[in-house]
C-alpha positions as CSV (number, residue, x, y, z in Angstrom):
1,X,84.4,-266.3,11.4
2,X,88.1,-267.0,10.8
3,X,89.6,-270.2,12.3
4,X,92.7,-268.3,13.0
5,X,93.0,-264.7,14.8
6,X,94.6,-262.0,12.2
7,X,98.0,-260.5,13.9
8,X,97.7,-257.0,14.9
9,X,99.4,-254.5,12.5
10,X,103.1,-253.5,13.4
11,X,103.0,-250.3,15.3
12,X,106.9,-249.7,15.5
13,X,106.9,-249.9,11.2
14,X,106.3,-246.7,9.2
15,X,104.0,-246.5,6.7
16,X,104.5,-244.2,3.6
17,X,103.2,-243.5,0.0
18,X,105.0,-242.1,-2.8
19,X,103.4,-239.9,-5.2
20,X,104.2,-237.2,-7.8
21,X,102.7,-233.9,-7.2
22,X,101.0,-232.1,-10.1
23,X,98.7,-229.3,-11.1
24,X,95.7,-229.3,-13.6
25,X,96.3,-227.5,-16.8
26,X,94.7,-227.7,-20.1
27,X,91.3,-228.5,-19.0
28,X,88.9,-225.5,-19.6
29,X,85.7,-227.4,-18.3
30,X,87.7,-229.1,-15.7
31,X,89.3,-232.2,-15.6
32,X,87.0,-235.0,-14.7
33,X,87.6,-237.3,-11.9
34,X,86.1,-241.1,-12.6
35,X,85.6,-244.1,-10.2
36,X,87.3,-246.3,-13.5
37,X,89.7,-246.0,-15.7
38,X,87.6,-245.2,-18.9
39,X,85.3,-242.5,-20.3
40,X,82.5,-244.7,-19.2
41,X,83.5,-244.9,-15.6
42,X,81.2,-243.2,-13.2
43,X,81.9,-239.2,-13.0
44,X,83.0,-238.7,-9.1
45,X,84.0,-235.1,-9.5
46,X,85.9,-232.4,-11.9
47,X,88.7,-230.1,-10.6
48,X,89.4,-226.8,-12.2
49,X,92.5,-225.6,-13.9
50,X,95.3,-224.7,-11.2
51,X,94.3,-227.4,-8.7
52,X,96.8,-229.3,-7.1
53,X,96.7,-233.0,-7.4
54,X,98.7,-236.0,-6.2
55,X,99.6,-238.6,-8.8
56,X,99.5,-241.6,-7.1
57,X,99.9,-244.3,-10.1
58,X,100.6,-243.4,-13.7
59,X,99.3,-245.3,-16.2
60,X,101.6,-247.2,-18.4
61,X,99.4,-248.2,-21.2
62,X,96.5,-246.6,-22.9
63,X,92.7,-247.8,-22.3
64,X,91.3,-246.0,-25.3
65,X,92.4,-242.9,-26.4
66,X,93.9,-242.1,-22.8
67,X,96.1,-243.0,-20.4
68,X,94.2,-243.3,-17.0
69,X,96.2,-242.1,-13.9
70,X,95.1,-242.9,-10.2
71,X,95.0,-239.5,-8.5
72,X,94.0,-237.6,-5.3
73,X,92.7,-233.9,-5.4
74,X,93.5,-231.4,-3.0
75,X,90.1,-231.9,-1.7
76,X,90.9,-235.9,-0.5
77,X,88.6,-237.1,-3.8
78,X,90.5,-240.4,-5.1
79,X,89.7,-241.4,-8.8
80,X,91.2,-241.9,-12.4
81,X,92.1,-238.9,-14.5
82,X,92.6,-239.2,-18.2
83,X,96.1,-237.7,-19.9
84,X,97.0,-237.8,-23.6
85,X,100.9,-238.3,-23.2
């Protein structure tokens, strides 16, 4: 047990998250969503062309051959998706 009690969340403060909206394109076999930002990351799901996504955080540096963006699919699945540019 902690030595002191944790404070309760402030219910008067609005919580928000910013994101960019996108649509999957150029992925004939589906865009793979992975648990980690690399090709060796566990495959969570694959989503098809035309699927709307939310881009939570765009990668600023490549890991291997790709930028790995944190995304959320329209079904609510969170994970990393590869991007070339």
